[in-house]
N, C-alpha and C positions, 0 to 999 in steps of 0.2 A: 796422753797428757802432755808429753814432751812436744809433740807436733802442734797441739793447740796453743801451748805457751809460746813456742817460737813464732807461730802465725800472728799472735797478738802483739809480740814484740816488734815484728816486721811492720805491722800496721801503724804502731806508735812511732817507729822511726820514720816511716813514710809521711805521717802527718806532721812530724816535727820539721822534716825537710821542706814540706809544702809551706808551712808557716814562715820558715826562714826566707824562702824564695819570694813569697808575697810581701814580707816586710821589706826585703831588699828592693823590690819594685816600688813600693810606696816611698822609700827613702830616696830612690833615684828620681822619682817624679817630683818629690818635694824639693830636693836639692837642685834639680835642673830647672826649676821654674823661673829663676832669675835669668838663666841663660837660654831660655827657649826650650827647655826640656820638660816642662810640666805637662805639655800636651801628650807626651808619650805615656807618662804615668796615668793620666786620666783615661787614655784610650785603653790601657791594660785593665784598669779597674772597671770600665764600662763595656767590657766584652759581652757580646750577645751571640747566640748561635746563628749560623747562616741559614735562616728560614724566613721567607718573605710571604706574608699572607696575601692572597689574591682571590677575588671572586671568580676568576677565570682559570684557576689552577686545574679544575677537573673538566674543562671543555673537551668534548669528544666529537669525532666525525661519524656521522650516520649516513651510509649510502642508501639511496632510494631502492625500493624493491624493483624487480624486473619490469612489472607492468607500468611503473612510473618512470622508466628510462625511455630513451629514444633509440630504437633498434633499427638496424639495416640502413644506417646513414653513411653514404659514401664520402668519408672524410678525406681531405686532400693528402697527397703524399709529398708535398713540398718540404724541402729541407730548411726553409727559412725559419729563423728563430723568432716566431711570433706566436700569439695566443691562438689564432685561427678561429676564435669563437668570441661572440659578443652577445650579451644577454640584457634584457630589460624586462619590466613587469608584463609586457605583452608578448614578446617574441624571443626566440633564440636563433641567432644567425651563425652559420658555420660554413667555412670555406670548403668547397667540394671539387671533385674532378669533373671536367666537362670537355668534350671533344670540340675542337675548333676555337678555343678561347677559355677565359677564366669565368668562374661563376661561384655563387654561394647560395645556400638555402636559407630561407626565412620560414621557420616553423612556429606556429602558435604555441605558446608555452603549455597550454593544457592538452595539446595533441600528442600524448605519449603513446608508447607502444611501437609496433612495427611500421616503418615508413614505406609508403608506396614507392616501388622502384621507378615509377614515372612521375614522381612528385615534381611540380614546377620549380624551376630555378630562376634566380635573378642573374641574368647574363647580359653582357654588353662589352666586356673587356676582350681585347684580342690576345692578351697574355694572361698568365696565371695570377689570380688574386693573392696578394701578399698580406694585406691587413684590412680589417673592417672595424668600424667603431660606430655605435649608436650615438645620436645626438642626446646629451643628458637632459635637454629641455624639450625634446619632441620624440616621443616613443615610436613614431612612425617615420623617422628620417634617419638614414644611415649613410656613412661615407665609406668608400672602398678605394683601395689603391692596388696597382698591379704592375707587372713587368710586361711592357708592350714589346712586340718584335723589334729586332735591331734595325730593320729598314725604316721604322717610323722615326721621324726627326724629333718628335716630342712625345712625352708620356702624359697620361691623363689620370685625373682623380674624378670619380663620379659621385654625385649626391643623388640618392634615391628616396622617393616618397612612397613608402610601402602602403598599399591600400588596406583598408580595415577589413574588407571581406577576404575570404580565402582565395588564393591564387588558383585560377583554373588552367593557365597555360604559362609558358616561360615569360618572365617579365623583363622587358628590354627598354622601357620608357624611363630613362633617367631624368631627373629634374634639372640638374646643373652639371656642367663639365668644366673642370679646372685644368688649364693647359699652361705649363711653365717649365717643368723639369725636363732635362735633356736625357736623363737615364732613368732606370726603373725607380719607382716610388715604393719605399719599404715601410714607411710609418705614416700614420695619420693620427691626430690627436685634437679633440675639441677643447676649447677654452673652458675652464671650470665655472666661471662666473658670468662671462659676457656671451650674449646670444649671437649666433651666426658667425663666430670666429673659429676658423679651422687652421691648424698647423700641419705641415707635411714635411717629411724628410726624405730625400732621394739619394741615390748612389752617385749623384753629381756633387756631393758634399755640401748641399745647400738645404737650409730650412726656410720654407716659404710660409708667409702669413696671408690667409685669404679672408676676405670680407664677403660673406654670402648674402648680405642684406642688400642685394641689388636685383634688378629686374632681368638682367641678362642671363640667358641660359648657358652661354659659354663665356667664361672669365679667362682672359689671356694674360692678365698682369696682376700679380699679387701686390698687396699693399706694402709688404716688406719682405726683403730677401736677406737672410743671415748667412754669410759665407766665411765664417771664421774657422771652420773645421778643415782639417788637413787630410781626412780620410772618411770612410763610410760611417754614417751615424747609426748607432746600434739601438738607442732608446731615448725617449723624451719623457719628462715628468714636470708638472706644474706644482707650485706651492699652493696653499689653500685659496688665496685670492687671485691667483693667476698673474701676479706681478713679477715672478721669477720663473725661469725655465732652466731645468737641469738636463744635460745631455751626456751620453757616453759615446765615445768614438772608437774606431778600430785602432787608433793609436794608443788606446788604453787610458786615456785621460778623461777626467770628469770636469765639466765646465758648467758654471752657473752664469746664465745670460739674462740681460734685460731684453725681454721679447719685443718691446716697442722700439728701442734704440738699436738693438742688434749688437750691443757691446758685451764683452766678456768681463764679468765682475770678479769671478774666482776661477782658478784653474788648478787642478790637482796633478802634480808630477811625481807622485809617490811611486817608487819602483817596486815595492813589495806587494802591491795588489794591482792586478790587471782587471779593470772593471769591464763588465759586460752590460749589466742593466743598472739603472739608478732610479731612486724613488724618493720623493719628498715625504717626510713623516709629519704631516699635519701642521699644527702650530708649535711643534717642538723646536723649530729652527734647526733641524738636523736632516741629513741625507743618509740613505742606506743604499749601498751598492753591492751587487753580487758579481763574482768573477772567480779568478783563480789566483793562488799564491805563487811564490817562486818555485815551489815544488809541485806545481800543477794540481794541487788539491782545490776542490771547490770551497769557496770562502765567501763570507759576508763581512762587510766593513761598515762602520758607523762614522759619519763625518759631521763636523760643525759647518753649517752652510756659510759662515763668515770666515772660516779658516780651513782650507783644504790642503794644508801642507802635510799634516800627519793625521791619520784616522784616530778617532777617540777609542775605538776598540775593534779588534779583528777576531774572527772565529772560523777555524777550519771545520768543514762538515764531513767530507768524505773524498774519495779519490775518483769518483765518477766523472764522466766527460760531458754530461748534458748541461744545458744552460739552466740557471736558477731564475725563476720568475718571482719577484717579491710583490706582495699585496699588503696594503696597510689599511686598517680600520681605525679612523681617527676618533670614532665614538667610544671605542673600548680600548684604544691604544694597543691593539694586538697586531702583530706582524706575522704574516703567513709566507713561507718560502716553499715554492713548488718546483720540483726538479723535472726537467724534460727528459723523458726516457726512463724514469723510475716511477714507482707508485706511492711515494711518500709525500706527505705534507707536514712540514715542521711549523710549529707556531710558538711565538715568543710574546712576552709582554714588554713594551717599551716604556721606560721611565726617564725622567729628566735627571735623576741622580744616578751615581755609579752603584752597581754595574748597570749600564743603560739597557742592555739586552738580557732579559730574564727568560731562560728557556723553560717552557711548560711541558710539552710532550709532542708527539707526532702521530699523525694518522698513517697507517700502513695498509698497502694493498698489493696484491700480486700482479695487477694489470698495469702496465706502464702507460703514461699519458703522453699523447702527441702534442696536445695543447690544452688550454684550460680557459674558461670564462667564469665570470662571477656576477651575481645578482646585486643590483643596487639595494641599499638598505630599505628603501620604501617598498620593495617587493618581497620582503621576508615574512615568515610566519611567526608573529609575536606570541601566538598561543602556545607554541612548543618551545619557547625560549631560544629560538634560532637567531644567531648573531651574525652568521655569514653563510653563504652558499656558493659552492663551486659547481661548475659543469665540466666534467672531465671527458676529454676526447680519447677514446680507446680504439685505435685503428685496427688492432688485431681482431676485435670483435665487431667492428663497425657500430660502435655503441657510444652514446652520450649519457653519462651517469651523473645525476645530481648528487652532491655530497653536502649535507647540512652540518654546520658546526653548531653544537647545542650546548648550552649551559645547563647542567642538571639541576633542576629545582623541584622540590616536592609539591609546592603549591601550584595550582593550575591558574591562578589569577595573573593579571598583568604584572610583570616585573619591571617596575619603573626604574630601578637602579641600573639596569643593563641596557635601557633604551632611552638615552638622552635625545634631545632634538637633533635631527639629522638633516642632511642636504636634501632639499626638495627638488621639484621639477620646474621651478620658476627662476629665470636668470635675474641677477641683481644689477646688471648693466646691459645697455644696448651696445651694439658694435661701434657706433659712432662715439659713445661716451668712453669706451675703453681705448679706442685709438687716439682720442684726444688727451689721454693721460689721467683719467679719473679712476680712482679706486675708492668706491663708497664704503665698502665693508671689508672686513678682514677674512670673511668666509662666505660661501654661498648662502642664499636664503634658506633658513632651516624650517622644518616642519616637525610636529610631534607625531610619532607613529600611531598611538591608539586613538585618541578622540578626534584628531583633526584629519585622519586618513580619509573618511568619507567626503570631506569638503575638498580634498585635493584630488582624489582619484574616484571616479564614478564607477559603480558596479563592481566592487571588490568583495571577495568572499573570505571569511575567516572562520576558524573553528574555535569555539570558546566553550569550555566545560562540556565537551562531547557533543555539542550541537552546532549545526551549520548556520551561519548568519550571512545574509546578503544585504549589501547596500546597492541600490540602483538609483542614485541621485545625481542631478546635474552638478558639474564641477564649478560651483559658485558659492560664495560665502553663505553660511547659515544665518538666518535672521532669528532674533529671539522669539521663542514660542513656536517656531516652525517645526516641521516633522524631523528635520535634520538636527536641530537643536535638541529636540526630544531624544534623538538617538544618542547624542553625547551624554545627556543626563542618565539615560538608561544604562549606559555602559558603566557608570559609576555607582550603580545601586547594587542590591544584594539579594532581594527576595524573588522567588519564581513568579513570573507573570507572562501571559501571552499578550502581545501588543501588535496592533496593526495601525500604523499612522496614516492620517489622511494627507492629501496633497500629492506630492510626487510619489510614484509607486515605491512603497517601502513596507516590507513585512518581515518580521523576524520573531523567533521564539527565543526570548532572553530569560536567563535564570535569575532575574532581579526584578524588583519593583522600582518605581521611579519617584522617590519622595520629593525630588526637586521640581517636578512638573506640576503646574496648577491642576486642580481637580477638574476644571472644565476641559483642559487639554487631555487629561486621562479619559474622561468620558467620551470625548471625540475620538480618542484612539482605540476605544474598545471595539472588538470585532462585532460586526452586525449579526443579527440572528439569521439572516438569509444565507450568509456565507459560512461554511463549516470551518472549524478551527483544526489545524493540523500542524504538529511540530515539523520543522524542517528536517529532512533526512540527512544523515551524515554522508560524506562523499569519500569514496575510495580513490578519487583522483589525487594528484600530488598534493600533499598536506602543506600547502602554501597559498597565499592570496594570489589569485589570478584575475586579470581583468578580461572579462568576456563580453563582447557585444552580442546582440540578440541573434545574429546569424551564426555565431560560434557556439552558442549555448546548446543547440541541438546536437552537435557532435559530442559534447561533454555529457549529455543526458544519458546516453546508453552505457556509460561507464560508471554511473552512480548506482549505488544500492542502498536501500533504506536500512536503518538499524532500529532495533526494538528499544522502546522506552518503557518506563514503568507505567503500570496501568493507570495509576492515579494522576500521572503527569502527562499522559498522552491520550487525548481524546480520539476515539476511533472514528473512522469514516462511517457515515450513516447511509443506509440503503436508498433513502429518498433523494440523496444528492448524486446525480449521475452526470457523466460527461456530456450526455445529449442535451442537458439543460443549458450548455454554453455559458456557465457562470465563470467567474474569475477564480481560477484555482492556482495556487502557488505550489510548485513542485521544485524542491531544492533551491528556492529563493527567486524563481522567475515564473511568470505567467505563461502557461503552455499554450494559451490561446492568443496572447499578445505577440508571441515570437513569430515573425514572418517566415515563410518558407524560403529555402535557398533561391537566389535570383535566377540562376541558370541551371540547365540540366547537367553541366559539367560538375558543378558543386555537389549536386545530388549523387552523381557517379562517384565522386571522390569519397563521400561519406559512406556510400554502399561498399566501396572497396575496402574502407577501413573496417567496417563491420564484417565483411567477407574474410579478411585476414584474421581477425580475432576468432571468428567461428572456425576457420581452418585450423588454427592452433588448438582450439578446444577439441575439435574432432580428432586431431592427431593424438592428443593426450588420452582421449577416451579409447582410441584404437589401441594404444600401447597398453592400457589397463586391460582391455579385452584379450589382447594377445597373452599377457601375463596370466590371466585367469585360465585361458585355454591350455597353456603349458602346465600350469598347476593341476588342472583336471586330468590331462594325459598322464602326468606323473602318478597321480592317485590311482588311475585305472591300471597302470602297470604294476603298482604295488599290490593292488587287490588281486590282479591276475597271478602274480608271483606267490602271494599267500595261498591262493586256491590250489595252485600246482604243488606247492610244498605240502599242503594238507592232504592232497590226494596221494602223493608218494609216501607220505608217512602212514 
């Protein structure tokens, strides 16, 4: 009883003290209102816990399975601090080792698994390739920069037009050659809104602006040379509309430039942060830099682009020595920080209010990355709520591993809140317009990911509600009442129905009806009695939309496996419909009779080699199982023999 009474007395005294403190705070706030002290009292009274709600708080990284990775890839051993990897919805390009010069590989995105040791390379540089970048407005054009031998008086940048069909031999026919730098070229960067404008930075401390909208195959004079740097340029980044260019230099200074005039608008001389990489953060008018602190800790710093005297915030990460690569997604305001030489990917949510950087979590892996690439937003898989995708280069395993950043959602329908309109593949300016000083828009031309994707990208596959859907339509606007307009309406409906649209080849099994389509159009879209209905089978290829032309579909077909559907929703094949009848059959979204065979015997050989390697791996696995069974059988025989001998002796 004594202890209980004393406890109650202590609680009463504690409550009385709390009431006195709160009353004193209120008096202080009221008394100081005339002298500017009222704000303090209001702040104390409106205190709230340090918790910030966010729809991206539970984002997690999901690595691809082994069969969906790219194995046996000879990744470069260069020590240059670049990504060494570039990705678009068609291809993945990676810098590789090559005897007698520099080269890189261009692998179709769907061609996962073990790579042929004799896979063709894109080669033509005399020195090691240091940087590669895909043209954001042409998925078949890529720029490469290299370090040429010292005896060469000039260094070259090459522009390559990658053919749509698979490469059968080493590719050496470049489209353009840019001659201007006197030392090695370490960086190339395409303009984000203007077509055919390329920036390059070399070890001669110069940034050169190139206009590729010319007929000459060899361009010897850039349209602008920026020579305001005093040391080697380490990184370049454009703002959203390309009117500003930010650079970091080996003198550890950050500069904001006017890329047309070549003048320095802002320069950071802050001694507490030695910057290595810099990145514009969308329309927030802020810069993020990665580097080291005074104590050699890896550090990130946030800056106001109009005032680089002092950073808005700084954050030390760890004591590792690898370079930090920043990536920013302006659609979700998420920042990803990837460390070279470690397996971690940290991600933050950036806001305009303090604190500007809100740490979410990190993806951890035991395998360190040599470099990393990322997929543009128009190539992501919206059906799995994928908001970003990395391609991690693991040199210790000669592996390229895709890592998908996914927002966990229970519903399988399209999540409109995490997919705002994103940058498309159409430039908003021509090269001549940009050079003349025109800035039409504040950002690149945007497209909507779900309904407008078929009108922007032809032949894209998605997985929706467990079923595979293919569009194979020409890349031109959809007219009202056309099959592609019907597709847009079908995606917004909800009831199960099998639809085969007339006009351009378009067939899909959608789990919805189409109330917005006229009845005449629905009758025209009904499958004919002569052609059997079959749901499209699911694909175990990478779970992301890939653009496949008809010659590439054959290589993807042998990796697809059908999945079982419910009996009432999956009409079975009938015996009277046979392949010998040469009808139009759709398998996994394309017509197996309309796909032309490979054009050359070399392509056939490459496909056979891919099948051969897959079969070899399967045979090796089966042999291991057989060996294990044989060992188990021998062990059982020995045990039986021992039991018999023991029974005889007994």
